[in-house]
Chimera marker file (.cmm) of the C-alpha trace (Angstrom):
<marker_set name="trace">
<marker id="1" x="-47.164" y="-26.772" z="-164.372" r="1" g="1" b="0" radius="0.5"/>
<marker id="2" x="-45.614" y="-29.618" z="-162.388" r="1" g="1" b="0" radius="0.5"/>
<marker id="3" x="-47.972" y="-31.867" z="-160.444" r="1" g="1" b="0" radius="0.5"/>
<marker id="4" x="-46.937" y="-34.157" z="-157.649" r="1" g="1" b="0" radius="0.5"/>
<marker id="5" x="-49.025" y="-36.201" z="-155.231" r="1" g="1" b="0" radius="0.5"/>
<marker id="6" x="-50.447" y="-33.326" z="-153.218" r="1" g="1" b="0" radius="0.5"/>
<marker id="7" x="-48.543" y="-30.371" z="-154.623" r="1" g="1" b="0" radius="0.5"/>
<marker id="8" x="-48.929" y="-28.146" z="-157.638" r="1" g="1" b="0" radius="0.5"/>
<marker id="9" x="-46.148" y="-25.818" z="-158.776" r="1" g="1" b="0" radius="0.5"/>
<marker id="10" x="-47.628" y="-22.534" z="-159.971" r="1" g="1" b="0" radius="0.5"/>
<marker id="11" x="-46.185" y="-19.135" z="-160.791" r="1" g="1" b="0" radius="0.5"/>
<marker id="12" x="-46.072" y="-16.819" z="-157.783" r="1" g="1" b="0" radius="0.5"/>
<marker id="13" x="-48.675" y="-14.043" z="-157.874" r="1" g="1" b="0" radius="0.5"/>
<marker id="14" x="-45.962" y="-11.443" z="-157.289" r="1" g="1" b="0" radius="0.5"/>
<marker id="15" x="-44.003" y="-10.328" z="-160.355" r="1" g="1" b="0" radius="0.5"/>
<marker id="16" x="-40.470" y="-11.482" z="-160.855" r="1" g="1" b="0" radius="0.5"/>
<marker id="17" x="-40.578" y="-14.362" z="-158.379" r="1" g="1" b="0" radius="0.5"/>
<marker id="18" x="-40.138" y="-17.927" z="-159.582" r="1" g="1" b="0" radius="0.5"/>
<marker id="19" x="-42.680" y="-20.715" z="-159.125" r="1" g="1" b="0" radius="0.5"/>
<marker id="20" x="-44.226" y="-21.570" z="-155.793" r="1" g="1" b="0" radius="0.5"/>
<marker id="21" x="-45.480" y="-24.915" z="-154.584" r="1" g="1" b="0" radius="0.5"/>
<marker id="22" x="-49.122" y="-24.873" z="-153.624" r="1" g="1" b="0" radius="0.5"/>
<marker id="23" x="-50.180" y="-27.836" z="-151.513" r="1" g="1" b="0" radius="0.5"/>
<marker id="24" x="-53.756" y="-29.104" z="-151.633" r="1" g="1" b="0" radius="0.5"/>
<marker id="25" x="-55.071" y="-31.143" z="-148.719" r="1" g="1" b="0" radius="0.5"/>
<marker id="26" x="-58.283" y="-32.116" z="-146.969" r="1" g="1" b="0" radius="0.5"/>
<marker id="27" x="-58.724" y="-29.771" z="-144.027" r="1" g="1" b="0" radius="0.5"/>
<marker id="28" x="-61.378" y="-28.678" z="-141.587" r="1" g="1" b="0" radius="0.5"/>
<marker id="29" x="-63.191" y="-25.507" z="-142.617" r="1" g="1" b="0" radius="0.5"/>
<marker id="30" x="-63.297" y="-24.468" z="-138.952" r="1" g="1" b="0" radius="0.5"/>
<marker id="31" x="-60.031" y="-22.532" z="-139.207" r="1" g="1" b="0" radius="0.5"/>
<marker id="32" x="-59.719" y="-18.759" z="-139.248" r="1" g="1" b="0" radius="0.5"/>
<marker id="33" x="-58.000" y="-18.589" z="-142.644" r="1" g="1" b="0" radius="0.5"/>
<marker id="34" x="-60.559" y="-20.919" z="-144.242" r="1" g="1" b="0" radius="0.5"/>
<marker id="35" x="-63.357" y="-18.858" z="-142.692" r="1" g="1" b="0" radius="0.5"/>
<marker id="36" x="-61.701" y="-15.822" z="-144.331" r="1" g="1" b="0" radius="0.5"/>
<marker id="37" x="-61.743" y="-17.577" z="-147.732" r="1" g="1" b="0" radius="0.5"/>
<marker id="38" x="-65.434" y="-18.383" z="-147.291" r="1" g="1" b="0" radius="0.5"/>
<marker id="39" x="-66.123" y="-14.771" z="-146.321" r="1" g="1" b="0" radius="0.5"/>
<marker id="40" x="-64.316" y="-13.504" z="-149.452" r="1" g="1" b="0" radius="0.5"/>
<marker id="41" x="-66.270" y="-15.968" z="-151.587" r="1" g="1" b="0" radius="0.5"/>
<marker id="42" x="-69.565" y="-14.838" z="-150.064" r="1" g="1" b="0" radius="0.5"/>
<marker id="43" x="-68.718" y="-11.169" z="-150.698" r="1" g="1" b="0" radius="0.5"/>
<marker id="44" x="-67.820" y="-11.965" z="-154.311" r="1" g="1" b="0" radius="0.5"/>
<marker id="45" x="-71.044" y="-13.889" z="-154.892" r="1" g="1" b="0" radius="0.5"/>
<marker id="46" x="-73.256" y="-11.292" z="-153.216" r="1" g="1" b="0" radius="0.5"/>
<marker id="47" x="-71.774" y="-8.594" z="-155.464" r="1" g="1" b="0" radius="0.5"/>
<marker id="48" x="-73.072" y="-10.536" z="-158.486" r="1" g="1" b="0" radius="0.5"/>
<marker id="49" x="-76.213" y="-12.325" z="-157.309" r="1" g="1" b="0" radius="0.5"/>
<marker id="50" x="-79.142" y="-11.280" z="-155.114" r="1" g="1" b="0" radius="0.5"/>
<marker id="51" x="-78.887" y="-12.767" z="-151.609" r="1" g="1" b="0" radius="0.5"/>
<marker id="52" x="-82.070" y="-14.850" z="-152.039" r="1" g="1" b="0" radius="0.5"/>
<marker id="53" x="-80.457" y="-16.669" z="-154.973" r="1" g="1" b="0" radius="0.5"/>
<marker id="54" x="-77.093" y="-17.446" z="-153.328" r="1" g="1" b="0" radius="0.5"/>
<marker id="55" x="-76.899" y="-20.985" z="-152.012" r="1" g="1" b="0" radius="0.5"/>
<marker id="56" x="-74.089" y="-20.739" z="-149.480" r="1" g="1" b="0" radius="0.5"/>
<marker id="57" x="-72.964" y="-23.443" z="-147.090" r="1" g="1" b="0" radius="0.5"/>
<marker id="58" x="-71.596" y="-22.069" z="-143.838" r="1" g="1" b="0" radius="0.5"/>
<marker id="59" x="-68.294" y="-23.386" z="-142.514" r="1" g="1" b="0" radius="0.5"/>
<marker id="60" x="-70.282" y="-25.182" z="-139.818" r="1" g="1" b="0" radius="0.5"/>
<marker id="61" x="-72.380" y="-26.918" z="-142.493" r="1" g="1" b="0" radius="0.5"/>
<marker id="62" x="-69.190" y="-27.740" z="-144.402" r="1" g="1" b="0" radius="0.5"/>
<marker id="63" x="-67.753" y="-29.387" z="-141.271" r="1" g="1" b="0" radius="0.5"/>
<marker id="64" x="-70.476" y="-32.024" z="-141.115" r="1" g="1" b="0" radius="0.5"/>
<marker id="65" x="-69.757" y="-35.610" z="-142.077" r="1" g="1" b="0" radius="0.5"/>
<marker id="66" x="-71.246" y="-35.354" z="-145.565" r="1" g="1" b="0" radius="0.5"/>
<marker id="67" x="-68.773" y="-32.726" z="-146.811" r="1" g="1" b="0" radius="0.5"/>
<marker id="68" x="-65.034" y="-32.876" z="-147.487" r="1" g="1" b="0" radius="0.5"/>
<marker id="69" x="-63.160" y="-29.591" z="-147.879" r="1" g="1" b="0" radius="0.5"/>
<marker id="70" x="-59.971" y="-29.219" z="-149.924" r="1" g="1" b="0" radius="0.5"/>
<marker id="71" x="-57.738" y="-26.238" z="-149.142" r="1" g="1" b="0" radius="0.5"/>
<marker id="72" x="-54.837" y="-25.029" z="-151.304" r="1" g="1" b="0" radius="0.5"/>
<marker id="73" x="-52.008" y="-23.331" z="-149.458" r="1" g="1" b="0" radius="0.5"/>
<marker id="74" x="-49.061" y="-21.295" z="-150.623" r="1" g="1" b="0" radius="0.5"/>
<marker id="75" x="-46.809" y="-22.010" z="-147.677" r="1" g="1" b="0" radius="0.5"/>
<marker id="76" x="-49.055" y="-21.459" z="-144.695" r="1" g="1" b="0" radius="0.5"/>
<marker id="77" x="-51.492" y="-19.125" z="-146.507" r="1" g="1" b="0" radius="0.5"/>
<marker id="78" x="-54.860" y="-20.522" z="-147.627" r="1" g="1" b="0" radius="0.5"/>
<marker id="79" x="-55.337" y="-19.347" z="-151.227" r="1" g="1" b="0" radius="0.5"/>
<marker id="80" x="-58.126" y="-21.543" z="-152.639" r="1" g="1" b="0" radius="0.5"/>
<marker id="81" x="-60.724" y="-24.083" z="-151.667" r="1" g="1" b="0" radius="0.5"/>
<marker id="82" x="-63.452" y="-26.390" z="-152.905" r="1" g="1" b="0" radius="0.5"/>
<marker id="83" x="-65.684" y="-29.026" z="-151.347" r="1" g="1" b="0" radius="0.5"/>
<marker id="84" x="-67.424" y="-32.288" z="-152.125" r="1" g="1" b="0" radius="0.5"/>
<marker id="85" x="-70.833" y="-32.700" z="-150.513" r="1" g="1" b="0" radius="0.5"/>
<marker id="86" x="-72.293" y="-36.181" z="-150.726" r="1" g="1" b="0" radius="0.5"/>
<marker id="87" x="-75.979" y="-36.221" z="-151.544" r="1" g="1" b="0" radius="0.5"/>
<marker id="88" x="-78.451" y="-38.988" z="-152.080" r="1" g="1" b="0" radius="0.5"/>
<marker id="89" x="-78.538" y="-41.665" z="-154.769" r="1" g="1" b="0" radius="0.5"/>
<marker id="90" x="-74.820" y="-41.681" z="-155.609" r="1" g="1" b="0" radius="0.5"/>
<marker id="91" x="-74.650" y="-37.950" z="-156.351" r="1" g="1" b="0" radius="0.5"/>
<marker id="92" x="-71.902" y="-35.628" z="-155.186" r="1" g="1" b="0" radius="0.5"/>
<marker id="93" x="-72.111" y="-31.862" z="-155.291" r="1" g="1" b="0" radius="0.5"/>
<marker id="94" x="-69.183" y="-29.535" z="-155.930" r="1" g="1" b="0" radius="0.5"/>
<marker id="95" x="-69.475" y="-26.638" z="-153.476" r="1" g="1" b="0" radius="0.5"/>
<marker id="96" x="-67.635" y="-23.515" z="-152.339" r="1" g="1" b="0" radius="0.5"/>
<marker id="97" x="-65.064" y="-23.357" z="-155.143" r="1" g="1" b="0" radius="0.5"/>
<marker id="98" x="-62.978" y="-20.205" z="-154.712" r="1" g="1" b="0" radius="0.5"/>
<marker id="99" x="-59.484" y="-19.008" z="-155.577" r="1" g="1" b="0" radius="0.5"/>
<marker id="100" x="-58.116" y="-15.713" z="-154.320" r="1" g="1" b="0" radius="0.5"/>
<marker id="101" x="-57.706" y="-13.226" z="-157.202" r="1" g="1" b="0" radius="0.5"/>
<marker id="102" x="-53.887" y="-13.182" z="-157.107" r="1" g="1" b="0" radius="0.5"/>
<marker id="103" x="-53.846" y="-16.956" z="-157.646" r="1" g="1" b="0" radius="0.5"/>
<marker id="104" x="-56.521" y="-17.281" z="-160.337" r="1" g="1" b="0" radius="0.5"/>
<marker id="105" x="-55.565" y="-18.588" z="-163.758" r="1" g="1" b="0" radius="0.5"/>
<marker id="106" x="-52.803" y="-20.828" z="-162.389" r="1" g="1" b="0" radius="0.5"/>
<marker id="107" x="-54.592" y="-24.200" z="-162.460" r="1" g="1" b="0" radius="0.5"/>
<marker id="108" x="-55.317" y="-24.376" z="-158.745" r="1" g="1" b="0" radius="0.5"/>
<marker id="109" x="-59.103" y="-24.608" z="-159.145" r="1" g="1" b="0" radius="0.5"/>
<marker id="110" x="-58.688" y="-27.362" z="-161.745" r="1" g="1" b="0" radius="0.5"/>
<marker id="111" x="-56.403" y="-29.279" z="-159.386" r="1" g="1" b="0" radius="0.5"/>
<marker id="112" x="-58.951" y="-28.993" z="-156.578" r="1" g="1" b="0" radius="0.5"/>
<marker id="113" x="-61.707" y="-30.129" z="-158.939" r="1" g="1" b="0" radius="0.5"/>
<marker id="114" x="-59.585" y="-33.171" z="-159.894" r="1" g="1" b="0" radius="0.5"/>
<marker id="115" x="-59.197" y="-34.065" z="-156.204" r="1" g="1" b="0" radius="0.5"/>
<marker id="116" x="-62.959" y="-33.705" z="-155.677" r="1" g="1" b="0" radius="0.5"/>
<marker id="117" x="-63.629" y="-35.998" z="-158.623" r="1" g="1" b="0" radius="0.5"/>
<marker id="118" x="-61.080" y="-38.579" z="-157.436" r="1" g="1" b="0" radius="0.5"/>
<marker id="119" x="-62.652" y="-38.635" z="-153.978" r="1" g="1" b="0" radius="0.5"/>
<marker id="120" x="-66.141" y="-38.930" z="-155.476" r="1" g="1" b="0" radius="0.5"/>
<marker id="121" x="-65.032" y="-41.891" z="-157.608" r="1" g="1" b="0" radius="0.5"/>
<marker id="122" x="-63.295" y="-43.616" z="-154.707" r="1" g="1" b="0" radius="0.5"/>
<marker id="123" x="-66.442" y="-43.118" z="-152.629" r="1" g="1" b="0" radius="0.5"/>
<marker id="124" x="-68.630" y="-44.817" z="-155.223" r="1" g="1" b="0" radius="0.5"/>
<marker id="125" x="-70.429" y="-41.705" z="-156.448" r="1" g="1" b="0" radius="0.5"/>
<marker id="126" x="-71.745" y="-41.932" z="-160.005" r="1" g="1" b="0" radius="0.5"/>
<marker id="127" x="-72.402" y="-38.288" z="-160.778" r="1" g="1" b="0" radius="0.5"/>
<marker id="128" x="-71.129" y="-34.862" z="-159.775" r="1" g="1" b="0" radius="0.5"/>
<marker id="129" x="-73.376" y="-31.811" z="-160.031" r="1" g="1" b="0" radius="0.5"/>
<marker id="130" x="-73.092" y="-28.148" z="-159.191" r="1" g="1" b="0" radius="0.5"/>
<marker id="131" x="-74.918" y="-24.853" z="-159.242" r="1" g="1" b="0" radius="0.5"/>
<marker id="132" x="-73.061" y="-21.668" z="-160.062" r="1" g="1" b="0" radius="0.5"/>
<marker id="133" x="-74.053" y="-18.130" z="-160.911" r="1" g="1" b="0" radius="0.5"/>
<marker id="134" x="-75.054" y="-16.696" z="-164.245" r="1" g="1" b="0" radius="0.5"/>
<marker id="135" x="-72.218" y="-14.149" z="-164.062" r="1" g="1" b="0" radius="0.5"/>
<marker id="136" x="-69.271" y="-16.468" z="-163.447" r="1" g="1" b="0" radius="0.5"/>
<marker id="137" x="-67.669" y="-17.234" z="-166.839" r="1" g="1" b="0" radius="0.5"/>
<marker id="138" x="-64.277" y="-18.021" z="-165.277" r="1" g="1" b="0" radius="0.5"/>
<marker id="139" x="-65.929" y="-20.732" z="-163.173" r="1" g="1" b="0" radius="0.5"/>
<marker id="140" x="-67.738" y="-22.085" z="-166.235" r="1" g="1" b="0" radius="0.5"/>
<marker id="141" x="-64.376" y="-22.479" z="-168.012" r="1" g="1" b="0" radius="0.5"/>
<marker id="142" x="-62.919" y="-24.444" z="-165.082" r="1" g="1" b="0" radius="0.5"/>
<marker id="143" x="-65.911" y="-26.795" z="-164.982" r="1" g="1" b="0" radius="0.5"/>
<marker id="144" x="-66.085" y="-27.263" z="-168.747" r="1" g="1" b="0" radius="0.5"/>
<marker id="145" x="-62.322" y="-27.966" z="-168.962" r="1" g="1" b="0" radius="0.5"/>
<marker id="146" x="-62.922" y="-30.517" z="-166.187" r="1" g="1" b="0" radius="0.5"/>
<marker id="147" x="-65.448" y="-32.381" z="-168.340" r="1" g="1" b="0" radius="0.5"/>
<marker id="148" x="-68.655" y="-30.953" z="-166.868" r="1" g="1" b="0" radius="0.5"/>
<marker id="149" x="-71.636" y="-30.203" z="-169.129" r="1" g="1" b="0" radius="0.5"/>
<marker id="150" x="-74.466" y="-27.766" z="-168.627" r="1" g="1" b="0" radius="0.5"/>
<marker id="151" x="-77.724" y="-29.349" z="-167.580" r="1" g="1" b="0" radius="0.5"/>
<marker id="152" x="-81.084" y="-28.466" z="-166.102" r="1" g="1" b="0" radius="0.5"/>
<marker id="153" x="-81.661" y="-27.824" z="-162.400" r="1" g="1" b="0" radius="0.5"/>
<marker id="154" x="-80.018" y="-30.295" z="-160.025" r="1" g="1" b="0" radius="0.5"/>
<marker id="155" x="-80.890" y="-31.509" z="-156.544" r="1" g="1" b="0" radius="0.5"/>
<marker id="156" x="-83.337" y="-29.120" z="-154.882" r="1" g="1" b="0" radius="0.5"/>
<marker id="157" x="-82.161" y="-25.898" z="-156.530" r="1" g="1" b="0" radius="0.5"/>
<marker id="158" x="-84.816" y="-23.692" z="-158.088" r="1" g="1" b="0" radius="0.5"/>
<marker id="159" x="-84.615" y="-22.966" z="-161.800" r="1" g="1" b="0" radius="0.5"/>
<marker id="160" x="-83.937" y="-19.222" z="-161.878" r="1" g="1" b="0" radius="0.5"/>
<marker id="161" x="-82.212" y="-16.750" z="-164.177" r="1" g="1" b="0" radius="0.5"/>
<marker id="162" x="-79.414" y="-16.467" z="-161.596" r="1" g="1" b="0" radius="0.5"/>
<marker id="163" x="-78.303" y="-20.110" z="-161.729" r="1" g="1" b="0" radius="0.5"/>
<marker id="164" x="-76.313" y="-22.202" z="-164.179" r="1" g="1" b="0" radius="0.5"/>
<marker id="165" x="-76.153" y="-25.963" z="-163.570" r="1" g="1" b="0" radius="0.5"/>
<marker id="166" x="-73.483" y="-28.487" z="-164.495" r="1" g="1" b="0" radius="0.5"/>
<marker id="167" x="-73.078" y="-32.251" z="-164.238" r="1" g="1" b="0" radius="0.5"/>
<marker id="168" x="-70.466" y="-34.901" z="-164.895" r="1" g="1" b="0" radius="0.5"/>
<marker id="169" x="-71.144" y="-38.620" z="-165.035" r="1" g="1" b="0" radius="0.5"/>
<marker id="170" x="-68.327" y="-40.543" z="-163.394" r="1" g="1" b="0" radius="0.5"/>
<marker id="171" x="-66.830" y="-43.784" z="-164.588" r="1" g="1" b="0" radius="0.5"/>
<marker id="172" x="-64.015" y="-45.754" z="-162.987" r="1" g="1" b="0" radius="0.5"/>
<link id1="1" id2="2" r="1" g="1" b="0" radius="0.2"/>
<link id1="2" id2="3" r="1" g="1" b="0" radius="0.2"/>
<link id1="3" id2="4" r="1" g="1" b="0" radius="0.2"/>
<link id1="4" id2="5" r="1" g="1" b="0" radius="0.2"/>
<link id1="5" id2="6" r="1" g="1" b="0" radius="0.2"/>
<link id1="6" id2="7" r="1" g="1" b="0" radius="0.2"/>
<link id1="7" id2="8" r="1" g="1" b="0" radius="0.2"/>
<link id1="8" id2="9" r="1" g="1" b="0" radius="0.2"/>
<link id1="9" id2="10" r="1" g="1" b="0" radius="0.2"/>
<link id1="10" id2="11" r="1" g="1" b="0" radius="0.2"/>
<link id1="11" id2="12" r="1" g="1" b="0" radius="0.2"/>
<link id1="12" id2="13" r="1" g="1" b="0" radius="0.2"/>
<link id1="13" id2="14" r="1" g="1" b="0" radius="0.2"/>
<link id1="14" id2="15" r="1" g="1" b="0" radius="0.2"/>
<link id1="15" id2="16" r="1" g="1" b="0" radius="0.2"/>
<link id1="16" id2="17" r="1" g="1" b="0" radius="0.2"/>
<link id1="17" id2="18" r="1" g="1" b="0" radius="0.2"/>
<link id1="18" id2="19" r="1" g="1" b="0" radius="0.2"/>
<link id1="19" id2="20" r="1" g="1" b="0" radius="0.2"/>
<link id1="20" id2="21" r="1" g="1" b="0" radius="0.2"/>
<link id1="21" id2="22" r="1" g="1" b="0" radius="0.2"/>
<link id1="22" id2="23" r="1" g="1" b="0" radius="0.2"/>
<link id1="23" id2="24" r="1" g="1" b="0" radius="0.2"/>
<link id1="24" id2="25" r="1" g="1" b="0" radius="0.2"/>
<link id1="25" id2="26" r="1" g="1" b="0" radius="0.2"/>
<link id1="26" id2="27" r="1" g="1" b="0" radius="0.2"/>
<link id1="27" id2="28" r="1" g="1" b="0" radius="0.2"/>
<link id1="28" id2="29" r="1" g="1" b="0" radius="0.2"/>
<link id1="29" id2="30" r="1" g="1" b="0" radius="0.2"/>
<link id1="30" id2="31" r="1" g="1" b="0" radius="0.2"/>
<link id1="31" id2="32" r="1" g="1" b="0" radius="0.2"/>
<link id1="32" id2="33" r="1" g="1" b="0" radius="0.2"/>
<link id1="33" id2="34" r="1" g="1" b="0" radius="0.2"/>
<link id1="34" id2="35" r="1" g="1" b="0" radius="0.2"/>
<link id1="35" id2="36" r="1" g="1" b="0" radius="0.2"/>
<link id1="36" id2="37" r="1" g="1" b="0" radius="0.2"/>
<link id1="37" id2="38" r="1" g="1" b="0" radius="0.2"/>
<link id1="38" id2="39" r="1" g="1" b="0" radius="0.2"/>
<link id1="39" id2="40" r="1" g="1" b="0" radius="0.2"/>
<link id1="40" id2="41" r="1" g="1" b="0" radius="0.2"/>
<link id1="41" id2="42" r="1" g="1" b="0" radius="0.2"/>
<link id1="42" id2="43" r="1" g="1" b="0" radius="0.2"/>
<link id1="43" id2="44" r="1" g="1" b="0" radius="0.2"/>
<link id1="44" id2="45" r="1" g="1" b="0" radius="0.2"/>
<link id1="45" id2="46" r="1" g="1" b="0" radius="0.2"/>
<link id1="46" id2="47" r="1" g="1" b="0" radius="0.2"/>
<link id1="47" id2="48" r="1" g="1" b="0" radius="0.2"/>
<link id1="48" id2="49" r="1" g="1" b="0" radius="0.2"/>
<link id1="49" id2="50" r="1" g="1" b="0" radius="0.2"/>
<link id1="50" id2="51" r="1" g="1" b="0" radius="0.2"/>
<link id1="51" id2="52" r="1" g="1" b="0" radius="0.2"/>
<link id1="52" id2="53" r="1" g="1" b="0" radius="0.2"/>
<link id1="53" id2="54" r="1" g="1" b="0" radius="0.2"/>
<link id1="54" id2="55" r="1" g="1" b="0" radius="0.2"/>
<link id1="55" id2="56" r="1" g="1" b="0" radius="0.2"/>
<link id1="56" id2="57" r="1" g="1" b="0" radius="0.2"/>
<link id1="57" id2="58" r="1" g="1" b="0" radius="0.2"/>
<link id1="58" id2="59" r="1" g="1" b="0" radius="0.2"/>
<link id1="59" id2="60" r="1" g="1" b="0" radius="0.2"/>
<link id1="60" id2="61" r="1" g="1" b="0" radius="0.2"/>
<link id1="61" id2="62" r="1" g="1" b="0" radius="0.2"/>
<link id1="62" id2="63" r="1" g="1" b="0" radius="0.2"/>
<link id1="63" id2="64" r="1" g="1" b="0" radius="0.2"/>
<link id1="64" id2="65" r="1" g="1" b="0" radius="0.2"/>
<link id1="65" id2="66" r="1" g="1" b="0" radius="0.2"/>
<link id1="66" id2="67" r="1" g="1" b="0" radius="0.2"/>
<link id1="67" id2="68" r="1" g="1" b="0" radius="0.2"/>
<link id1="68" id2="69" r="1" g="1" b="0" radius="0.2"/>
<link id1="69" id2="70" r="1" g="1" b="0" radius="0.2"/>
<link id1="70" id2="71" r="1" g="1" b="0" radius="0.2"/>
<link id1="71" id2="72" r="1" g="1" b="0" radius="0.2"/>
<link id1="72" id2="73" r="1" g="1" b="0" radius="0.2"/>
<link id1="73" id2="74" r="1" g="1" b="0" radius="0.2"/>
<link id1="74" id2="75" r="1" g="1" b="0" radius="0.2"/>
<link id1="75" id2="76" r="1" g="1" b="0" radius="0.2"/>
<link id1="76" id2="77" r="1" g="1" b="0" radius="0.2"/>
<link id1="77" id2="78" r="1" g="1" b="0" radius="0.2"/>
<link id1="78" id2="79" r="1" g="1" b="0" radius="0.2"/>
<link id1="79" id2="80" r="1" g="1" b="0" radius="0.2"/>
<link id1="80" id2="81" r="1" g="1" b="0" radius="0.2"/>
<link id1="81" id2="82" r="1" g="1" b="0" radius="0.2"/>
<link id1="82" id2="83" r="1" g="1" b="0" radius="0.2"/>
<link id1="83" id2="84" r="1" g="1" b="0" radius="0.2"/>
<link id1="84" id2="85" r="1" g="1" b="0" radius="0.2"/>
<link id1="85" id2="86" r="1" g="1" b="0" radius="0.2"/>
<link id1="86" id2="87" r="1" g="1" b="0" radius="0.2"/>
<link id1="87" id2="88" r="1" g="1" b="0" radius="0.2"/>
<link id1="88" id2="89" r="1" g="1" b="0" radius="0.2"/>
<link id1="89" id2="90" r="1" g="1" b="0" radius="0.2"/>
<link id1="90" id2="91" r="1" g="1" b="0" radius="0.2"/>
<link id1="91" id2="92" r="1" g="1" b="0" radius="0.2"/>
<link id1="92" id2="93" r="1" g="1" b="0" radius="0.2"/>
<link id1="93" id2="94" r="1" g="1" b="0" radius="0.2"/>
<link id1="94" id2="95" r="1" g="1" b="0" radius="0.2"/>
<link id1="95" id2="96" r="1" g="1" b="0" radius="0.2"/>
<link id1="96" id2="97" r="1" g="1" b="0" radius="0.2"/>
<link id1="97" id2="98" r="1" g="1" b="0" radius="0.2"/>
<link id1="98" id2="99" r="1" g="1" b="0" radius="0.2"/>
<link id1="99" id2="100" r="1" g="1" b="0" radius="0.2"/>
<link id1="100" id2="101" r="1" g="1" b="0" radius="0.2"/>
<link id1="101" id2="102" r="1" g="1" b="0" radius="0.2"/>
<link id1="102" id2="103" r="1" g="1" b="0" radius="0.2"/>
<link id1="103" id2="104" r="1" g="1" b="0" radius="0.2"/>
<link id1="104" id2="105" r="1" g="1" b="0" radius="0.2"/>
<link id1="105" id2="106" r="1" g="1" b="0" radius="0.2"/>
<link id1="106" id2="107" r="1" g="1" b="0" radius="0.2"/>
<link id1="107" id2="108" r="1" g="1" b="0" radius="0.2"/>
<link id1="108" id2="109" r="1" g="1" b="0" radius="0.2"/>
<link id1="109" id2="110" r="1" g="1" b="0" radius="0.2"/>
<link id1="110" id2="111" r="1" g="1" b="0" radius="0.2"/>
<link id1="111" id2="112" r="1" g="1" b="0" radius="0.2"/>
<link id1="112" id2="113" r="1" g="1" b="0" radius="0.2"/>
<link id1="113" id2="114" r="1" g="1" b="0" radius="0.2"/>
<link id1="114" id2="115" r="1" g="1" b="0" radius="0.2"/>
<link id1="115" id2="116" r="1" g="1" b="0" radius="0.2"/>
<link id1="116" id2="117" r="1" g="1" b="0" radius="0.2"/>
<link id1="117" id2="118" r="1" g="1" b="0" radius="0.2"/>
<link id1="118" id2="119" r="1" g="1" b="0" radius="0.2"/>
<link id1="119" id2="120" r="1" g="1" b="0" radius="0.2"/>
<link id1="120" id2="121" r="1" g="1" b="0" radius="0.2"/>
<link id1="121" id2="122" r="1" g="1" b="0" radius="0.2"/>
<link id1="122" id2="123" r="1" g="1" b="0" radius="0.2"/>
<link id1="123" id2="124" r="1" g="1" b="0" radius="0.2"/>
<link id1="124" id2="125" r="1" g="1" b="0" radius="0.2"/>
<link id1="125" id2="126" r="1" g="1" b="0" radius="0.2"/>
<link id1="126" id2="127" r="1" g="1" b="0" radius="0.2"/>
<link id1="127" id2="128" r="1" g="1" b="0" radius="0.2"/>
<link id1="128" id2="129" r="1" g="1" b="0" radius="0.2"/>
<link id1="129" id2="130" r="1" g="1" b="0" radius="0.2"/>
<link id1="130" id2="131" r="1" g="1" b="0" radius="0.2"/>
<link id1="131" id2="132" r="1" g="1" b="0" radius="0.2"/>
<link id1="132" id2="133" r="1" g="1" b="0" radius="0.2"/>
<link id1="133" id2="134" r="1" g="1" b="0" radius="0.2"/>
<link id1="134" id2="135" r="1" g="1" b="0" radius="0.2"/>
<link id1="135" id2="136" r="1" g="1" b="0" radius="0.2"/>
<link id1="136" id2="137" r="1" g="1" b="0" radius="0.2"/>
<link id1="137" id2="138" r="1" g="1" b="0" radius="0.2"/>
<link id1="138" id2="139" r="1" g="1" b="0" radius="0.2"/>
<link id1="139" id2="140" r="1" g="1" b="0" radius="0.2"/>
<link id1="140" id2="141" r="1" g="1" b="0" radius="0.2"/>
<link id1="141" id2="142" r="1" g="1" b="0" radius="0.2"/>
<link id1="142" id2="143" r="1" g="1" b="0" radius="0.2"/>
<link id1="143" id2="144" r="1" g="1" b="0" radius="0.2"/>
<link id1="144" id2="145" r="1" g="1" b="0" radius="0.2"/>
<link id1="145" id2="146" r="1" g="1" b="0" radius="0.2"/>
<link id1="146" id2="147" r="1" g="1" b="0" radius="0.2"/>
<link id1="147" id2="148" r="1" g="1" b="0" radius="0.2"/>
<link id1="148" id2="149" r="1" g="1" b="0" radius="0.2"/>
<link id1="149" id2="150" r="1" g="1" b="0" radius="0.2"/>
<link id1="150" id2="151" r="1" g="1" b="0" radius="0.2"/>
<link id1="151" id2="152" r="1" g="1" b="0" radius="0.2"/>
<link id1="152" id2="153" r="1" g="1" b="0" radius="0.2"/>
<link id1="153" id2="154" r="1" g="1" b="0" radius="0.2"/>
<link id1="154" id2="155" r="1" g="1" b="0" radius="0.2"/>
<link id1="155" id2="156" r="1" g="1" b="0" radius="0.2"/>
<link id1="156" id2="157" r="1" g="1" b="0" radius="0.2"/>
<link id1="157" id2="158" r="1" g="1" b="0" radius="0.2"/>
<link id1="158" id2="159" r="1" g="1" b="0" radius="0.2"/>
<link id1="159" id2="160" r="1" g="1" b="0" radius="0.2"/>
<link id1="160" id2="161" r="1" g="1" b="0" radius="0.2"/>
<link id1="161" id2="162" r="1" g="1" b="0" radius="0.2"/>
<link id1="162" id2="163" r="1" g="1" b="0" radius="0.2"/>
<link id1="163" id2="164" r="1" g="1" b="0" radius="0.2"/>
<link id1="164" id2="165" r="1" g="1" b="0" radius="0.2"/>
<link id1="165" id2="166" r="1" g="1" b="0" radius="0.2"/>
<link id1="166" id2="167" r="1" g="1" b="0" radius="0.2"/>
<link id1="167" id2="168" r="1" g="1" b="0" radius="0.2"/>
<link id1="168" id2="169" r="1" g="1" b="0" radius="0.2"/>
<link id1="169" id2="170" r="1" g="1" b="0" radius="0.2"/>
<link id1="170" id2="171" r="1" g="1" b="0" radius="0.2"/>
<link id1="171" id2="172" r="1" g="1" b="0" radius="0.2"/>
</marker_set>
């Protein structure tokens, strides 16, 4: 996998086609194709977790000043996303991580997570945290490869059977 400043070369999801360059950039979530990604993510989560235990941010909430959204594009097509939400006391929260199925397993989520961490560090945050579901082992692998460790409940999330929590202490 070749990494450049804002690009990641990954195999194309279609068989028999050589690598494609996926660009990752900060974008507004208030775009139709990003709204579609969020909708797909919500459908995926609701298929695995009861609605009362899903902690979704809407695209409008993601567009506020405390959240930065990273979007990965294959050409003009949005294929993955993730967000950094700044919380209190030097804590950042990883939110809305999602990669379309045809692009999973190609390092895109890890690249987005690296960008989130770099932005958190440059913004003076000392710790990243996240809440994910109890039925998301692929997500756990991404976070654990990124240096996150399981921990107890973070921020204001309830401690339920449906949640798994992670944290990473940041150092410059």
